[in-house]
Structure formats: C-alpha cells, structure tokens
C-alpha positions as CSV (number, residue, x, y, z in Angstrom):
1,M,0.0,0.0,0.0
2,A,2.9,2.4,0.8
3,Y,4.4,1.7,-2.6
4,F,1.1,2.5,-4.5
5,F,0.5,5.6,-2.3
6,I,4.0,7.0,-3.2
7,K,3.7,6.1,-6.8
8,Y,0.3,7.7,-7.4
9,L,1.3,10.7,-5.3
10,L,4.3,11.3,-7.5
11,D,2.2,10.6,-10.6
12,F,-0.2,13.3,-9.5
13,Y,2.5,15.9,-8.9
14,S,4.4,15.0,-12.1
15,H,1.3,15.6,-14.2
16,K,0.6,18.8,-12.2
17,G,4.2,19.8,-13.0
18,Y,3.6,19.1,-16.7
19,I,0.6,21.4,-16.7
20,V,2.5,24.2,-14.8
21,T,5.5,23.8,-17.1
22,M,3.5,24.1,-20.3
23,D,1.8,27.2,-18.9
24,S,4.9,29.0,-17.8
25,N,8.5,29.9,-18.9
26,K,9.9,26.8,-17.3
27,F,11.2,23.9,-19.5
28,N,12.1,20.3,-19.4
29,P,15.0,19.4,-21.6
30,Y,15.4,15.7,-20.5
31,K,14.9,12.9,-23.0
32,T,14.7,9.9,-20.7
33,S,11.2,9.3,-19.2
34,F,12.4,9.0,-15.6
35,R,14.5,12.3,-15.6
36,R,11.6,14.1,-17.4
37,Y,9.2,12.7,-14.8
38,I,11.3,14.0,-11.9
39,R,11.9,17.4,-13.7
40,F,8.2,18.0,-13.9
41,I,7.9,17.5,-10.2
42,T,10.8,19.8,-9.4
43,N,9.4,22.5,-11.7
44,L,6.6,22.9,-9.2
45,G,9.0,24.6,-6.9
46,I,10.6,24.0,-3.5
47,I,7.4,24.5,-1.5
48,Q,5.6,21.8,-3.4
49,F,8.6,19.5,-3.1
50,I,8.6,20.0,0.7
51,L,4.9,19.2,0.8
52,I,5.5,16.0,-1.1
53,I,8.2,14.9,1.4
54,G,5.9,15.9,4.3
55,F,3.0,13.9,2.9
56,V,5.2,10.8,2.4
57,F,6.6,11.1,6.0
58,L,3.2,11.6,7.6
59,V,1.2,9.0,5.7
60,V,3.9,6.3,5.1
61,I,7.1,6.7,7.2
62,Y,5.7,7.9,10.5
63,P,3.1,5.1,10.9
64,L,5.8,2.5,10.0
65,V,8.3,4.0,12.5
66,I,5.9,4.0,15.4
67,A,4.8,0.5,14.5
68,T,8.3,-0.8,14.3
69,E,9.7,0.9,17.5
70,L,6.7,0.8,19.8
71,G,4.4,-1.8,18.4
72,F,1.3,-1.0,16.5
73,T,-1.3,-0.4,19.2
74,A,-5.0,0.4,18.6
75,R,-4.3,4.0,19.5
76,Q,-1.4,4.3,17.0
77,A,-3.6,2.6,14.3
78,F,-6.2,5.2,15.0
79,I,-3.7,8.0,14.7
80,A,-2.4,6.6,11.4
81,T,-6.0,6.3,10.1
82,I,-6.7,9.9,11.1
83,I,-3.6,11.1,9.3
84,S,-4.5,9.2,6.1
85,F,-8.1,10.5,6.3
86,A,-6.9,14.1,6.8
87,Y,-4.6,13.8,3.9
88,S,-7.4,12.4,1.7
89,V,-9.7,15.3,2.6
90,S,-7.0,17.9,2.0
91,R,-6.2,16.5,-1.5
92,S,-9.9,16.4,-2.3
93,L,-10.4,20.0,-1.3
94,E,-7.3,21.1,-3.3
95,L,-8.6,19.3,-6.4
96,S,-12.1,20.8,-5.9
97,L,-10.8,24.3,-5.5
98,N,-8.3,24.1,-8.4
99,I,-10.1,21.9,-10.8
100,F,-11.3,24.7,-13.1
101,S,-7.9,26.4,-13.3
102,F,-6.2,23.0,-14.0
103,T,-8.8,22.2,-16.6
104,E,-8.2,25.5,-18.4
105,M,-4.4,25.1,-18.3
106,E,-4.5,21.5,-19.4
107,Y,-6.9,22.2,-22.3
108,K,-4.3,24.3,-24.0
109,N,-1.9,21.3,-24.1
110,K,-4.0,18.1,-23.9
111,E,-6.1,16.4,-26.5
112,N,-9.8,16.5,-25.6
113,N,-11.7,14.1,-27.8
114,E,-15.2,15.1,-26.6
115,L,-14.6,18.8,-27.2
116,K,-12.8,18.0,-30.5
117,K,-16.1,16.6,-31.9
118,E,-18.0,19.8,-31.0
119,I,-15.5,22.5,-31.6
120,E,-13.5,23.2,-34.7
121,V,-9.8,22.9,-33.9
122,D,-7.7,26.0,-34.5
123,V,-4.7,24.2,-36.1
124,S,-2.5,27.3,-36.2
125,K,-3.0,27.7,-32.4
126,E,-2.2,24.1,-31.8
127,L,0.9,24.4,-33.9
128,T,2.0,27.3,-31.8
129,I,1.4,25.4,-28.6
130,L,3.2,22.4,-30.0
131,K,6.3,24.5,-30.9
132,D,6.4,26.0,-27.5
133,I,6.2,22.6,-25.9
134,L,9.1,21.2,-28.0
135,I,11.2,24.3,-27.2
136,K,10.5,23.6,-23.5
137,F,11.7,20.1,-24.1
138,G,15.0,21.4,-25.3
139,R,14.4,21.5,-29.1
140,D,16.4,24.8,-29.6
141,E,16.8,24.0,-33.3
142,L,13.3,25.3,-33.7
143,T,14.6,28.8,-32.9
144,T,18.2,28.8,-34.1
145,R,20.7,26.8,-36.1
146,K,22.3,24.2,-33.8
147,Q,25.1,21.7,-33.9
148,F,24.2,18.3,-35.3
149,G,26.7,16.0,-33.7
150,D,30.0,16.0,-35.5
151,L,28.4,16.1,-39.0
152,G,27.4,19.7,-39.1
153,E,24.5,21.9,-38.1
154,I,20.7,21.6,-38.1
155,E,17.7,24.0,-38.1
156,V,14.0,23.2,-38.0
157,H,11.0,25.2,-39.2
158,L,7.4,24.3,-38.3
159,S,5.1,25.2,-41.2
160,E,2.0,27.1,-40.3
161,K,0.0,26.4,-43.5
162,K,-0.5,22.6,-43.2
163,E,-3.3,20.6,-41.6
164,E,-0.7,18.4,-39.9
165,A,2.5,19.3,-38.0
166,F,4.9,19.6,-40.9
167,F,8.5,20.1,-39.9
168,V,11.1,21.3,-42.4
169,I,14.5,20.2,-41.2
170,T,17.6,21.5,-43.0
171,L,20.9,19.8,-42.4
172,Y,24.2,21.6,-43.2
173,L,26.7,18.8,-43.3
174,H,30.5,18.5,-43.7
175,S,30.5,14.7,-44.2
176,S,29.3,12.8,-47.3
177,N,29.3,9.4,-45.6
178,I,25.8,8.3,-46.6
179,N,25.6,5.5,-44.0
180,E,26.7,7.8,-41.2
181,I,24.2,10.5,-42.3
182,V,21.2,8.1,-42.5
183,E,22.0,6.6,-39.1
184,S,22.2,10.0,-37.5
185,I,19.0,11.1,-39.1
186,E,17.2,8.0,-38.0
187,T,18.5,8.5,-34.4
188,Y,17.3,12.2,-34.5
189,A,13.9,11.2,-35.9
190,F,13.4,8.6,-33.2
191,G,14.2,11.2,-30.5
192,F,12.0,13.8,-32.2
193,F,9.0,11.5,-32.5
194,N,9.5,10.4,-28.9
195,D,9.2,14.1,-27.8
196,L,6.1,14.4,-30.0
197,R,4.6,11.4,-28.3
198,N,5.0,13.1,-25.0
199,T,3.1,16.2,-26.1
200,T,-0.7,16.4,-25.8
201,V,-2.1,18.6,-28.6
202,D,-5.0,18.2,-31.0
203,I,-2.8,17.1,-33.8
204,N,-2.2,13.4,-34.7
205,N,-0.3,13.7,-38.0
206,F,3.4,14.6,-37.9
207,V,5.8,14.9,-40.9
208,L,9.5,15.4,-40.8
209,S,10.9,16.7,-44.1
210,Y,14.7,16.7,-44.4
211,F,16.8,18.8,-46.8
212,V,20.4,17.7,-46.6
213,K,23.0,20.1,-47.9
214,I,26.5,18.6,-48.0
215,D,29.6,20.7,-48.5
216,G,30.9,20.4,-52.1
217,V,27.8,18.5,-53.3
218,F,25.5,20.6,-55.6
219,A,22.4,18.4,-55.3
220,I,20.1,18.7,-52.2
221,K,18.9,15.4,-50.9
222,N,15.4,15.0,-49.5
223,L,14.0,12.5,-47.0
224,F,10.6,12.2,-45.3
225,H,9.5,10.6,-42.0
226,Q,5.8,10.5,-41.2
227,I,3.8,9.3,-38.2
228,K,0.2,9.3,-37.1
229,T,-1.0,9.1,-33.5
230,G,-4.4,8.8,-31.9
C-alpha cells in the first residue's frame, strides 16, 4: 500500500508539474522518461517539493516508524488512520478548489476528444502550442541553427500552412558518408517523435521533411518521415 501511495502521489505531482511547465516559462530538456518525470515535479518549486516529502513522511514513514519501534497499538492505528483521512480530505479539497484552473491550463496542451467533436480545432493555435512545448523540451533547433553531432548543423522550421504538423528540417553537413548521415537522421527522428509522443495537442499527424546540404555537393537530398498518433 505504501508503494502505491507514493507512486500515485508522484504521478499526480508529475502531471501537475507538466501542466505548470506548459503554462509557464519553465522547461524540461530531458529525453529519458524518468528524468523528465522528476523534472516536472521539481518544476513545481521548493514549497511543493517539501509538501510531497511531508505527505510521504506523515502517511507512510511515520506510521511505519511507530509500528516498528513501539508496536502498532490500537491508539497508533487510530492516529495513522486519522492522518490518512486528513490527507485524503486535504487532497480532495485542493482538487475541488483548483479543478477549473487546472482544466483551463490543461486544455491548452491536452487532446480532448469530446470537445474536439463539437469545436472546430484551431490548427494554427495548436501548432504554436506544439512548438512552445518542443522548445521547453530542449528543441532549440526550432529557434536557431544548432550543432548536429560531428556532422554539421541543423535548423528546424514548423510550417503554419498545413493541416498536420509539418517540420522542415535543414541539415548543413560536412560529411558525405551516406551510412553515417542516414544513421544520424534515424536517431534524430526517433528522439523527435518520442518528444512528439510526450506532447498532448489536437494534432495526430506529424511529418519530418529533411533537406540535406552537403559541402561540395551541388544536389540537395530529400528525406521524409511521417507518423500518425491517436
């Protein structure tokens, strides 16, 4: 029970941190799911982090300590129950008081299928939200030209005149080793689509269009990746 309590407590605060991050100037550059999960929690701030530690101590650690050191008497069981009950009531009140603000914040970033059927989706707005989320995830190539490993540089432009999320990716490379280029592009595409998978917007069709410019080579090589979600 202690494990499930801690897990769902952290899940709640991680998702809350996601909403706060998407609605603020904070960012989450981590690619691994665990580090991203923790970063969303820390983005809530030191006060929220202290509250999480306090809840874990009061609901999980404290009852275990008194049960181990003093024996779990009926009185201690009653105290532990009161603590758990008080925590449950406080969480319920917090959710009740903040549900409207959370819903408004989350709607900007989370796909809502019921509303999607009734309201025409503003694709340009969704693309703007998607771009902001990706930048918060550390995709600086959407704002400026950036180093692309040892091969050269990369810049990404998100088209605003498509029904899907159409990314124009330009690579300025020094190497003409085709195998190395293809492998690097596939690795980049995997990481990019993984970031897209972790966003929640009303778009389920993503296209990566590559333009590869190699020093000393006149022709420009093209490559497409496409994925649909939802």
